[in-house]
N, C-alpha and C positions, 0 to 999 in steps of 0.2 A: 121476919122473912129473910133478913140478911144482917151480917155484921160488917160494919165499916171499920177497916184498919186505917187509922189516921197516923201518918208519919210527918209531924210538923218539922219544918226546917229550923225554926227558932223556938226557944223555951216558952215565950209568951203565947205561941200557938196552941200549946197544951191547955191553957186556961180557957180558951174560947169554946172548946167542945167537950171539956171533961165531964160535964153533967148530962150529956145527951145519952139516951138509951141506945143500945146497939152500936156504940162507937167505942172501939178499943184502941187505946194509945199505948204502945209497948213501953214498959218501964225503962228499957235500955235501947240504945240505937240498934237498928237491924239493917242488914244489907238487903236491898230490894230484890236482888237476884235469888235470894234464899226463900222469899215468900211468893214470888211470882207464880211458881207452879201450882199454888194453892188458891189463887184468886180467880173469880169469874169475870171480873171487869176491873180495869185500872183507869183511874182518873187522876191526872197529874198535870202540873204546870212545869215540870222539869223535862227538858228535852232528852237527856241521857236516860232517865228513868223510863220515859215513854218508849224510847228506842229499844231498851233492854226488854221491856215487856212485849213489844211487838215481835222482836226476834225470837222470844221464847214461846210465842204462840198465844199470848193473852190478848183479848180485845182491849184496845186502848182508846181513851178520849184524852186529847191534849187540850188544855185550856190555858187562856192567858188572863191573868188576874189584873192586868192594867199596870200602870206605873210607867216610868221612863225606862226604855231599853235601847 
């Protein structure tokens, strides 16, 4: 029904989801503003990424993954 584009912050993040169906991890780093026009929904824990998405008209869900901040 959908393809999830996963942009991990760290290299070890790629290993966690690499075997899931319908999850695409770009082989090279991408700039989020370049793919935002093509997304139906953005889920992120990054403030700047969420803000960029909202400003470009994408529906955004901002999550907090825990940890100390």
